[in-house]
C-alpha positions in Angstrom: 128.8 52.7 41.9 131.5 52.7 44.5 133.8 55.6 45.3 136.9 55.5 47.4 137.5 58.4 49.8 139.5 60.6 47.5 137.1 60.5 44.6 134.1 60.8 46.9 135.6 63.8 48.6 136.0 65.5 45.2 132.5 64.5 44.2 130.8 66.0 47.3 133.3 68.9 47.7 134.4 67.9 51.2 137.8 67.0 52.4 138.8 63.4 53.3 139.4 64.7 56.8 135.8 65.9 57.0 134.4 62.6 55.8 136.5 60.7 58.4 135.2 63.1 61.0 131.6 62.5 59.9 132.3 58.8 60.1 133.7 59.2 63.6 130.7 61.1 64.7 128.5 58.4 63.2 126.8 60.6 60.6 128.1 58.2 58.0 128.2 54.5 58.2 130.9 53.6 55.7 131.4 50.3 54.0 134.8 48.8 53.6 136.2 46.5 50.9 138.1 43.3 51.6 141.3 45.3 51.9 139.8 47.6 54.6 139.5 50.6 52.3 136.5 52.9 52.8 134.1 53.1 49.9 131.0 55.2 49.4 127.8 54.6 47.3 125.2 56.7 45.6 123.2 56.5 48.8 126.1 58.2 50.7 126.2 60.9 48.0 122.5 61.7 48.7 123.0 61.6 52.5 126.1 63.9 52.4 124.4 66.4 50.2 121.5 66.4 52.7 123.9 67.0 55.6 125.5 69.8 53.7 122.1 71.5 53.2 121.4 71.1 56.9 124.8 72.7 57.7 124.0 75.6 55.4 120.9 76.3 57.5 123.2 76.7 60.5 122.6 73.3 62.1 125.4 71.9 64.1 126.7 68.3 63.8 125.3 67.7 67.3 121.8 68.8 66.1 122.0 66.7 63.0 123.0 63.7 65.1 120.1 64.3 67.4 117.7 64.3 64.4 119.0 60.9 63.4 117.7 59.3 66.7 
């Protein structure tokens, strides 16, 4: 299933601004449709929920990014 940013933000309880920030920080690699609109998949849902759990433990974005390397 594909979700556009507004519906994805609601689904994962984050703001569209936060999602764009995560994309800018390369925590998310977001697909785009032929019109250039971002869309997210079930894989992205799983990944964001994992990021949220890491954030709940007190990890910073910088630490999460370092763990991706």
